[in-house]
N, C-alpha and C positions, 0 to 999 in steps of 0.2 A: 738515766742508770740502764734502762731498759733497751736503749740502743747499743750502749756498751756490752750488754749481756747478750745482745745477738752477735755482736761483730768481735768481741774478744771475751776474754773471763771475767770473774767477780772483782779481781784485783784493778782492772782497769776500768770498772765501772766505780769504783769507790774514787780512784783517782780522778776520773772525769768529772765526778760530782764534787770532790774537793776543789778543783781547779776552776769549776763554775761557781762555787760558794765564795772562793776566794776573788775571784772578778767581780761579783756583786757586792762583797765587802769594800773592794778598791773603789768602786763607784761612789759608795755610800759615804765612804771618808773623803773622796775628792769634792762630794756635794755639800760638805758642812758649812762652808761660808754662805751657799745658798739660803740654809734651813735659817741662818742669823738675820738674812735680807726679809723673809717671809714673816720672822717673828716681831720684827719691828712695824710690819704693816699690820699684822693681828692685832697689837695694842691697842689700836683705836677702834677697832670692830669689836672688842670684848666689853666695851662699854654698854652693850644692850641688854635688857632685862633677861632673865633666864625663864624657859616655858616649861609650864607643868607638864605632867603625864597625860591628861585628859586633852589639852591643848595641842599637844605633839601628835596625839591619834587622830586628830581632826586634818593632818596634813597628808594630801594626796599621796596614796602609794605605801603610805608606814605600815598599814594593817596587812597588805599583801606580804609586803616584806618581812613582818614579823611572822606571819604564818608560814611564808617558804623558808625562813630561818628554821623554825620549829619543825618543820616537815622534814627537813633535810637532817638535822639531827637526830629526829625520832627513827627517823630509817636509817641512818648509819649506828645507831644503837641496836636496832632491833638485828640487824645485819650482823653486827658482830657478837650478837648473844649467841 
């Protein structure tokens, strides 16, 4: 959209955005058969036990990811206020 606004007017920006989103939708629809193949493979792996919150926090990188996620959204909320 920003490139379209630099090179044309806002009508063209919305048109280019709509065409890009239409292409992404087309790719998603074409890939539907691949989702079913992957779904059959996941049925075997879903038989494992579920993990609790405390044990999932012990996985390396989870606490950093949660902190980063919280910081990003706190910053975004502060920015928009």
